[in-house]
N, CA, C and O of each residue as an XYZ file, in Angstrom:
516
protein
N      -4.049     26.938     -5.240
C      -4.468     25.805     -6.016
C      -3.810     24.543     -5.453
O      -2.612     24.538     -5.171
N      -4.580     23.495     -5.292
C      -4.069     22.234     -4.768
C      -3.200     21.534     -5.814
O      -3.473     21.584     -7.013
N      -2.166     20.894     -5.329
C      -1.283     20.126     -6.199
C      -1.704     18.666     -6.132
O      -1.814     18.088     -5.050
N      -1.931     18.090     -7.273
C      -2.301     16.688     -7.344
C      -1.055     15.857     -7.629
O      -0.242     16.200     -8.487
N      -0.925     14.777     -6.904
C       0.183     13.863     -7.162
C      -0.396     12.483     -7.409
O      -1.345     12.059     -6.749
N       0.183     11.800     -8.360
C      -0.283     10.464     -8.701
C       0.646      9.425     -8.088
O       1.861      9.616     -8.035
N       0.076      8.349     -7.637
C       0.873      7.231     -7.146
C       1.585      6.583     -8.328
O       1.100      6.647     -9.458
N       2.729      5.962     -8.073
C       3.414      5.268     -9.167
C       2.524      4.167     -9.750
O       1.728      3.548     -9.044
N       2.679      3.946    -11.035
C       1.912      2.911    -11.723
C       2.865      1.843    -12.261
O       4.080      2.038    -12.283
N       2.315      0.737    -12.684
C       3.121     -0.332    -13.247
C       3.922      0.160    -14.449
O       5.051     -0.283    -14.664
N       3.357      1.062    -15.224
C       4.053      1.622    -16.382
C       5.262      2.458    -15.997
O       6.196      2.592    -16.788
N       5.261      3.022    -14.797
C       6.425      3.763    -14.320
C       7.577      2.823    -13.998
O       8.740      3.204    -14.127
N       7.272      1.612    -13.586
C       8.263      0.638    -13.154
C       8.687     -0.303    -14.276
O       9.877     -0.426    -14.566
N       7.739     -0.956    -14.896
C       7.996     -2.030    -15.854
C       8.078     -1.462    -17.261
O       7.093     -0.946    -17.788
N       9.253     -1.557    -17.864
C       9.459     -0.993    -19.196
C       9.449     -2.044    -20.297
O       9.135     -1.733    -21.446
N       9.786     -3.277    -19.962
C       9.747     -4.375    -20.924
C       9.730     -5.684    -20.166
O      10.386     -5.824    -19.134
N       8.977     -6.645    -20.680
C       9.090     -8.027    -20.204
C       8.810     -8.956    -21.371
O       7.994     -8.669    -22.246
N       9.505    -10.066    -21.355
C       9.403    -11.042    -22.435
C       7.959    -11.502    -22.611
O       7.383    -11.360    -23.689
N       7.384    -12.050    -21.558
C       5.990    -12.484    -21.574
C       5.521    -12.609    -20.129
O       6.183    -13.269    -19.327
N       4.391    -11.990    -19.779
C       3.922    -12.039    -18.383
C       3.773    -13.453    -17.829
O       4.058    -13.684    -16.654
N       3.336    -14.390    -18.644
C       3.153    -15.755    -18.149
C       4.470    -16.410    -17.755
O       4.493    -17.311    -16.917
N       5.557    -15.961    -18.353
C       6.871    -16.510    -18.037
C       7.557    -15.725    -16.914
O       8.169    -16.327    -16.032
N       7.465    -14.411    -16.935
C       8.249    -13.556    -16.038
C       7.619    -13.357    -14.661
O       8.333    -13.066    -13.701
N       6.332    -13.501    -14.544
C       5.634    -13.168    -13.297
C       5.239    -14.408    -12.511
O       5.017    -15.485    -13.065
N       5.159    -14.214    -11.185
C       4.656    -15.249    -10.276
C       3.881    -14.576     -9.156
O       4.037    -13.381     -8.902
N       3.050    -15.356     -8.497
C       2.397    -14.903     -7.283
C       3.271    -15.326     -6.114
O       3.749    -16.459     -6.070
N       3.482    -14.414     -5.163
C       4.362    -14.696     -4.037
C       3.682    -14.329     -2.729
O       2.827    -13.444     -2.685
N       4.071    -15.017     -1.669
C       3.582    -14.715     -0.330
C       4.539    -13.719      0.313
O       5.749    -13.942      0.350
N       3.985    -12.612      0.821
C       4.783    -11.554      1.432
C       4.686    -11.625      2.948
O       3.606    -11.818      3.507
N       5.812    -11.468      3.596
C       5.886    -11.531      5.057
C       5.012    -10.441      5.686
O       4.937     -9.322      5.179
N       4.367    -10.779      6.774
C       3.492     -9.854      7.495
C       4.295     -8.743      8.167
O       5.485     -8.890      8.445
N       3.608     -7.626      8.420
C       4.184     -6.551      9.200
C       4.589     -5.321      8.425
O       5.090     -4.363      9.014
N       4.386     -5.321      7.113
C       4.834     -4.213      6.281
C       3.817     -3.927      5.192
O       3.106     -4.822      4.734
N       3.758     -2.686      4.791
C       3.025     -2.312      3.591
C       4.066     -2.181      2.485
O       4.956     -1.334      2.567
N       3.961     -3.000      1.470
C       4.946     -3.053      0.399
C       4.502     -2.177     -0.773
O       3.435     -2.414     -1.340
N       5.290     -1.181     -1.146
C       4.923     -0.357     -2.301
C       5.278     -1.043     -3.627
O       6.103     -1.955     -3.666
N       4.654     -0.596     -4.686
C       5.000     -1.022     -6.028
C       6.494     -0.794     -6.237
O       7.012      0.264     -5.878
N       7.182     -1.760     -6.805
C       8.607     -1.617     -7.073
C       9.507     -2.091     -5.953
O      10.722     -1.906     -6.023
N       8.939     -2.700     -4.914
C       9.743     -3.199     -3.795
C      10.722     -4.262     -4.278
O      10.349     -5.197     -4.987
N      11.973     -4.101     -3.883
C      13.005     -5.087     -4.205
C      12.963     -6.147     -3.108
O      13.181     -5.844     -1.935
N      12.681     -7.393     -3.496
C      12.396     -8.456     -2.542
C      13.454     -9.549     -2.530
O      14.121     -9.814     -3.530
N      13.585    -10.173     -1.368
C      14.371    -11.379     -1.197
C      13.480    -12.437     -0.580
O      12.469    -12.112      0.042
N      13.844    -13.708     -0.745
C      13.021    -14.805     -0.226
C      13.662    -15.385      1.025
O      14.848    -15.714      1.034
N      12.870    -15.504      2.074
C      13.310    -16.098      3.338
C      13.412    -17.606      3.122
O      12.437    -18.253      2.740
N      14.576    -18.148      3.364
C      14.830    -19.560      3.077
C      13.901    -20.485      3.857
O      13.352    -21.425      3.283
N      13.716    -20.239      5.149
C      12.943    -21.150      6.001
C      11.461    -21.194      5.642
O      10.860    -22.268      5.641
N      10.864    -20.043      5.338
C       9.412    -19.984      5.120
C       9.017    -19.885      3.655
O       7.889    -20.224      3.297
N       9.924    -19.426      2.803
C       9.579    -19.202      1.405
C       8.867    -17.887      1.172
O       8.546    -17.553      0.031
N       8.610    -17.125      2.241
C       7.967    -15.820      2.106
C       8.978    -14.794      1.602
O      10.187    -14.942      1.785
N       8.455    -13.757      0.968
C       9.286    -12.670      0.477
C       9.180    -11.478      1.420
O       8.160    -11.281      2.080
N      10.243    -10.691      1.471
C      10.254     -9.446      2.224
C      11.196     -8.486      1.513
O      11.935     -8.886      0.613
N      11.168     -7.208      1.921
C      12.139     -6.267      1.372
C      13.532     -6.816      1.627
O      13.834     -7.251      2.738
N      14.370     -6.801      0.621
C      15.698     -7.386      0.727
C      16.625     -6.462      1.514
O      16.956     -5.377      1.034
N      17.054     -6.870      2.721
C      17.916     -6.017      3.548
C      19.353     -6.004      3.027
O      19.738     -6.841      2.212
N      20.130     -5.049      3.507
C      21.526     -4.918      3.085
C      22.372     -6.090      3.561
O      23.326     -6.480      2.888
N      22.032     -6.652      4.710
C      22.794     -7.766      5.284
C      21.816     -8.787      5.849
O      20.622     -8.517      5.975
N      22.335     -9.959      6.186
C      21.498    -11.026      6.739
C      20.819    -10.578      8.031
O      21.438     -9.950      8.890
N      19.538    -10.912      8.151
C      18.758    -10.617      9.351
C      18.418    -11.950     10.010
O      17.905    -12.858      9.357
N      18.705    -12.064     11.309
C      18.423    -13.304     12.025
C      16.925    -13.603     11.936
O      16.094    -12.744     12.230
N      16.595    -14.815     11.532
C      15.208    -15.234     11.359
C      14.706    -15.057      9.940
O      13.724    -15.684      9.543
N      15.375    -14.205      9.171
C      14.990    -13.961      7.773
C      16.140    -14.291      6.828
O      16.297    -13.653      5.787
N      16.932    -15.274      7.187
C      18.088    -15.643      6.375
C      17.656    -15.952      4.939
O      16.616    -16.569      4.708
N      18.461    -15.517      4.001
C      18.187    -15.708      2.582
C      17.612    -14.475      1.921
O      17.818    -14.260      0.727
N      16.894    -13.660      2.677
C      16.243    -12.482      2.107
C      17.234    -11.394      1.714
O      16.879    -10.456      1.001
N      18.477    -11.516      2.179
C      19.474    -10.496      1.842
C      19.885    -10.541      0.374
O      20.574     -9.639     -0.103
N      19.472    -11.579     -0.342
C      19.748    -11.684     -1.775
C      18.501    -11.232     -2.535
O      17.455    -11.877     -2.461
N      18.617    -10.132     -3.259
C      17.480     -9.607     -4.032
C      17.255    -10.487     -5.250
O      18.179    -10.745     -6.021
N      16.000    -10.952     -5.418
C      15.716    -11.793     -6.573
C      14.325    -11.607     -7.149
O      13.887    -12.419     -7.964
N      13.620    -10.563     -6.749
C      12.295    -10.295     -7.316
C      11.933     -8.835     -7.082
O      12.511     -8.159     -6.230
N      10.961     -8.366     -7.862
C      10.441     -7.004     -7.706
C       8.924     -7.089     -7.688
O       8.315     -7.747     -8.531
N       8.330     -6.419     -6.726
C       6.873     -6.431     -6.576
C       6.223     -5.550     -7.635
O       6.618     -4.398     -7.813
N       5.231     -6.083     -8.337
C       4.571     -5.385     -9.439
C       3.256     -4.729     -9.041
O       2.515     -4.253     -9.902
N       2.961     -4.699     -7.757
C       1.749     -4.041     -7.255
C       1.983     -3.678     -5.795
O       2.800     -4.305     -5.119
N       1.282     -2.686     -5.316
C       1.364     -2.345     -3.896
C       0.548     -3.373     -3.111
O      -0.553     -3.747     -3.515
N       1.108     -3.825     -1.975
C       0.434     -4.836     -1.157
C       0.554     -4.437      0.310
O       1.650     -4.166      0.799
N      -0.575     -4.404      1.006
C      -0.584     -4.109      2.439
C      -0.601     -5.421      3.213
O      -1.610     -6.125      3.252
N       0.533     -5.732      3.824
C       0.639     -6.957      4.617
C       0.869     -6.620      6.085
O       1.468     -7.411      6.814
N       0.403     -5.461      6.524
C       0.643     -5.047      7.905
C      -0.075     -5.942      8.903
O       0.437     -6.157     10.001
N      -1.230     -6.465      8.562
C      -2.012     -7.268      9.501
C      -1.816     -8.775      9.350
O      -2.360     -9.543     10.143
N      -1.064     -9.205      8.368
C      -0.841    -10.629      8.158
C      -0.212    -10.871      6.805
O      -0.113     -9.959      5.984
N       0.210    -12.089      6.574
C       0.808    -12.411      5.281
C      -0.186    -12.098      4.171
O      -1.398    -12.193      4.360
N       0.341    -11.726      3.021
C      -0.491    -11.389      1.871
C       0.197    -11.912      0.621
O       1.380    -12.252      0.642
N      -0.554    -11.971     -0.456
C       0.038    -12.385     -1.720
C       0.154    -11.186     -2.645
O      -0.625    -10.236     -2.568
N       1.142    -11.256     -3.516
C       1.349    -10.179     -4.473
C       1.974    -10.726     -5.742
O       2.512    -11.833     -5.759
N       1.897     -9.947     -6.788
C       2.447    -10.321     -8.084
C       3.868     -9.786     -8.194
O       4.108     -8.598     -7.978
N       4.815    -10.669     -8.532
C       6.210    -10.269     -8.625
C       6.772    -10.571    -10.012
O       6.302    -11.467    -10.713
N       7.792     -9.795    -10.387
C       8.637    -10.141    -11.522
C       9.701    -11.057    -10.945
O      10.519    -10.624    -10.133
N       9.701    -12.316    -11.354
C      10.572    -13.316    -10.751
C      11.731    -13.724    -11.652
O      12.735    -14.247    -11.168
N      11.605    -13.493    -12.951
C      12.664    -13.872    -13.886
C      12.534    -13.013    -15.130
O      11.459    -12.502    -15.445
N      13.624    -12.870    -15.816
C      13.635    -12.050    -17.009
C      13.627    -12.880    -18.268
O      13.580    -14.109    -18.225
N      13.673    -12.199    -19.371
C      14.113    -10.824    -19.502
C      13.034     -9.803    -19.148
O      11.914     -9.828    -19.658
N      13.432     -8.905    -18.246
C      12.593     -7.793    -17.805
C      13.486     -6.562    -17.686
O      14.609     -6.646    -17.190
N      12.975     -5.417    -18.147
C      13.676     -4.151    -17.939
C      12.811     -3.295    -17.024
O      11.620     -3.101    -17.268
N      13.444     -2.784    -15.956
C      12.767     -1.966    -14.946
C      13.391     -0.582    -14.903
O      14.575     -0.418    -15.197
N      12.598      0.407    -14.540
C      13.120      1.755    -14.331
C      13.785      1.799    -12.962
O      13.126      1.599    -11.942
N      15.071      2.058    -12.939
C      15.813      2.061    -11.680
C      15.227      3.042    -10.662
O      15.190      2.750     -9.466
N      14.778      4.180    -11.125
C      14.222      5.188    -10.231
C      12.912      4.790     -9.574
O      12.489      5.431     -8.611
N      12.262      3.746    -10.072
C      10.994      3.289     -9.506
C      11.180      2.152     -8.511
O      10.208      1.691     -7.913
N      12.416      1.694     -8.327
C      12.671      0.614     -7.367
C      12.639      1.155     -5.945
O      13.100      2.264     -5.677
N      12.086      0.353     -5.035
C      11.988      0.722     -3.613
C      12.797     -0.289     -2.821
O      12.553     -1.493     -2.889
N      13.775      0.223     -2.061
C      14.680     -0.637     -1.309
C      14.336     -0.640      0.175
O      13.699      0.285      0.680
N      14.764     -1.690      0.865
C      14.651     -1.766      2.319
C      15.392     -0.559      2.922
O      16.402     -0.126      2.366
N      14.910     -0.013      4.041
C      15.599      1.131      4.655
C      17.070      0.873      4.982
O      17.855      1.819      5.051
N      17.457     -0.387      5.185
C      18.854     -0.691      5.484
C      19.758     -0.540      4.255
O      20.978     -0.454      4.390
N      19.171     -0.509      3.081
C      19.925     -0.312      1.836
C      19.970      1.199      1.606
O      19.170      1.753      0.852
N      20.927      1.852      2.277
C      20.914      3.310      2.327
C      22.135      3.985      1.699
O      22.383      5.168      1.934
N      22.887      3.240      0.909
C      24.027      3.855      0.231
C      24.039      3.422     -1.229
O      23.441      2.410     -1.593
N      24.724      4.198     -2.056
C      24.803      3.881     -3.483
C      25.431      2.510     -3.727
O      24.914      1.765     -4.559
N      26.520      2.136     -3.046
C      27.075      0.794     -3.282
C      26.102     -0.334     -2.906
O      26.068     -1.365     -3.578
N      25.324     -0.151     -1.856
C      24.347     -1.180     -1.467
C      23.232     -1.284     -2.507
O      22.804     -2.390     -2.838
N      22.754     -0.143     -3.030
C      21.729     -0.180     -4.082
C      22.288     -0.842     -5.346
O      21.599     -1.624     -6.002
N      23.532     -0.523     -5.677
C      24.168     -1.143     -6.846
C      24.270     -2.650     -6.664
O      24.061     -3.406     -7.612
N      24.589     -3.089     -5.458
C      24.678     -4.532     -5.183
C      23.317     -5.199     -5.381
O      23.243     -6.286     -5.954
N      22.250     -4.567     -4.919
C      20.899     -5.132     -5.087
C      20.528     -5.203     -6.567
O      19.951     -6.192     -7.019
N      20.857     -4.163     -7.312
C      20.561     -4.143     -8.746
C      21.343     -5.238     -9.461
O      20.822     -5.866    -10.383
N      22.574     -5.474     -9.052
C      23.386     -6.542     -9.618
C      22.780     -7.908     -9.294
O      22.764     -8.796    -10.146
N      22.287     -8.079     -8.076
C      21.641     -9.341     -7.698
C      20.395     -9.589     -8.549
O      20.160    -10.716     -8.985
N      19.597     -8.545     -8.789
C      18.406     -8.692     -9.629
C      18.786     -9.104    -11.051
O      18.089     -9.899    -11.682
N      19.885     -8.562    -11.546
C      20.312     -8.864    -12.913
C      20.652    -10.338    -13.093
O      20.554    -10.860    -14.203
N      21.049    -11.016    -12.024
C      21.387    -12.438    -12.147
C      20.162    -13.292    -12.483
O      20.309    -14.404    -12.990
N      18.961    -12.787    -12.207
C      17.738    -13.517    -12.577
C      17.045    -12.861    -13.779
O      15.893    -13.165    -14.089
N      17.767    -11.958    -14.447
C      17.241    -11.349    -15.666
C      16.405    -10.113    -15.458
O      15.775     -9.639    -16.403
N      16.376     -9.566    -14.245
C      15.647     -8.331    -13.958
C      16.638     -7.188    -14.037
O      17.396     -6.953    -13.095
N      16.638     -6.477    -15.151
C      17.645     -5.459    -15.436
C      17.057     -4.079    -15.168
O      16.017     -3.712    -15.714
N      17.747     -3.320    -14.313
C      17.316     -1.947    -14.004
C      18.115     -0.968    -14.859
O      19.337     -1.071    -14.965
N      17.419     -0.034    -15.458
C      18.031      0.983    -16.304
C      17.673      2.371    -15.785
O      16.561      2.602    -15.309
N      18.633      3.293    -15.883
C      18.343      4.669    -15.471
C      17.628      5.426    -16.558
O      16.859      6.340    -16.262
N      17.853      5.080    -17.794
C      17.205      5.778    -18.913
C      16.380      4.791    -19.717
O      16.906      4.044    -20.542
N      15.081      4.801    -19.463
C      14.165      3.930    -20.204
C      12.917      4.686    -20.554
O      12.014      4.131    -21.181
């Protein structure tokens, strides 16, 4: 018998938000990546584009190392810049297990640091929601 698996949904990620009109924004995502739902994003200072927030500063993408948004939909930007809907400010409660980090964020302390950065803009990740 075949096993069916479902892709994550917004309900898996977003557990509470004050009001969508206040908490959400449309953002431009940097080209070259397919961004899954729940991507933890940082904003590149020079261009204003968002990308997965790396563990440390990346030359050319300065500023993105600070996590300050979470992508609320999957977006394929492999062929060029794309727009996506983000949680940009809280109060918002997110399921920690549904967050997707940059591959460079590969240790528990680095993930904790990203979650702490998100909390500064009111995006609170919880393990039990």
